N, C-alpha and C positions, 0 to 999 in steps of 0.2 A: 532427503535433506537437501536444501538449496545450496548452491555453490556460494563462495564468498562474493563474487561479482553480483549475483542475483540478490543476495542479502543487502549489499550496498545500494543497488538500484531501488530495492524495496524501501530501504530507509529514507532515501532521498524523496521518493514518491510520497511516502507517508508524511514527511516534513512539509512538502508542498501542499498536500491535502489539508494538513492541520492549519497551515497559514491562511488558506483561502476558503475552507469549508465553514459555513455558519449554520449550526443546527437551528431548525425552526424556520429558516428562510427558504422558500421554495425556489428562489432565483439564485441561490448559492448552494445548491445541493452537490453531492459528490459527483454526480454525472456532469454537472456544469463545470466543476473543477477539472474533471477528466477532459472534456471537450475543449475548454478554453485555455487551460494552463498546461496540464501534464502532457497531453497528446502533441502539443506543439514543440515541447522540449524532448520528450521520449515517445516517438511514434510507436503505438501498440494498440491492440484491440481493447475494448472496454472490459472484456472478460479477464484479460491479463491484468488490467489496472485493478480490478476488484480482488484478484488473486494476490497481487502484491500488497494490497491493503490488509489482507488476512494473514500475512506472514508475520510471525513473532520475531522481530529483529532485536528485541531487547533480551531475549532468552529467558523470559519469565516462565515459560511452559516446558522447560527442558525435562523436568521430572515426568511429565506426561508422555514424552517421546521415548523414554527408556523402556526397555523390555523388562517385564516382571521376572524376578529370579526364582 
């Protein structure tokens, strides 16, 4: 499980991506958002950027993470 600071950073990165990403436009893809917006604010690799996008910050999949009894 990610730490509280990682979850907060992931939430901010997901918000920035939601603001600037435009589905269907090749010049506003997620990689463009990473290179031109996110990486200038939060320096990180593109792999880390996509990992942060995959984190469930809203907690919708908590049931999936619990161990079966």
